[in-house]
C-alpha positions in Angstrom: -61.1 -164.0 -77.7 -59.8 -160.8 -79.2 -56.3 -159.6 -78.7 -55.7 -156.0 -78.6 -53.4 -154.7 -81.1 -50.4 -153.3 -80.2 -48.8 -150.6 -82.0 -46.8 -147.4 -81.7 -47.1 -144.7 -84.7 -44.0 -144.1 -86.8 -43.5 -140.6 -85.3 -43.8 -142.0 -81.8 -41.3 -144.9 -82.3 -37.9 -144.1 -80.5 -34.8 -145.9 -82.0 -32.3 -147.1 -79.2 -29.4 -145.2 -80.7 -31.8 -141.9 -80.0 -32.3 -143.0 -76.3 -29.7 -141.2 -74.7 -31.3 -139.6 -71.4 -32.8 -141.6 -68.8 -36.5 -140.7 -69.8 -35.7 -141.5 -73.3 -34.1 -145.1 -72.2 -37.1 -145.6 -70.3 -39.4 -144.7 -73.1 -37.5 -147.2 -75.3 -37.6 -150.1 -72.9 -41.4 -149.8 -72.4 -41.8 -149.2 -76.1 -40.1 -152.7 -76.6 -41.9 -154.4 -73.7 -45.1 -153.1 -75.6 -44.6 -153.8 -79.2 -41.2 -155.7 -79.4 -40.3 -159.2 -79.6 -42.5 -161.2 -77.0 -39.9 -163.5 -76.1 -37.8 -160.5 -74.9 -40.5 -158.7 -73.2 -39.5 -159.8 -69.7 -35.9 -158.5 -70.4 -37.2 -155.1 -71.5 -39.6 -155.0 -68.3 -36.8 -155.7 -66.1 -34.8 -153.0 -68.1 -37.7 -150.3 -67.5 -37.5 -151.2 -63.9 -34.0 -150.5 -63.6 -34.5 -147.4 -65.5 -37.0 -145.8 -63.3 -34.7 -145.9 -60.4 -32.2 -144.0 -62.4 -34.2 -141.1 -63.2 -33.2 -138.0 -61.0 -35.8 -135.9 -59.3 -36.5 -132.4 -60.8 -39.6 -131.5 -59.0 -42.6 -132.5 -57.1 -44.8 -132.2 -60.4 -42.4 -134.4 -62.4 -41.9 -137.0 -59.6 -45.8 -137.3 -59.3 -46.3 -137.7 -63.0 -43.3 -140.3 -63.2 -45.0 -142.3 -60.3 -48.2 -142.3 -62.3 -46.4 -143.6 -65.2 -44.6 -146.4 -63.2 -48.1 -147.5 -61.7 -49.5 -147.5 -65.2 -46.4 -149.7 -66.5 -46.6 -152.0 -63.4 -50.1 -152.4 -64.2 -48.9 -153.9 -67.7 -50.7 -150.7 -69.0 -47.7 -149.8 -71.5 -49.7 -147.7 -73.9 -50.8 -145.3 -71.1 -47.4 -145.3 -69.9 -45.9 -144.5 -73.2 -48.2 -141.6 -73.6 -47.5 -140.2 -70.1 -43.7 -140.4 -70.9 -44.2 -138.8 -74.3 -45.9 -135.9 -72.4 -42.9 -135.7 -70.0 -40.6 -135.9 -72.9 -42.1 -132.8 -74.5 -41.8 -130.9 -71.3 -38.0 -131.5 -70.9 
């Protein structure tokens, strides 16, 4: 069995102290669920779920993008969820 390597490139890593907006906090929680300590993964998943509910609506396009990210996250496709969040963060 081959296990998928999990990593985030240096410039894509968000430090917790720099995660101040709801989108950044969501990114950090998913990042930690993806590449952080496996024993803490469940806590980060719950934190990400809570953070999804705290993100205000900006527009229907934003909401649609966020919903696609949420679905990827709920399917445990954290890498794709992070990619989608990076795109949203660049727009904001």
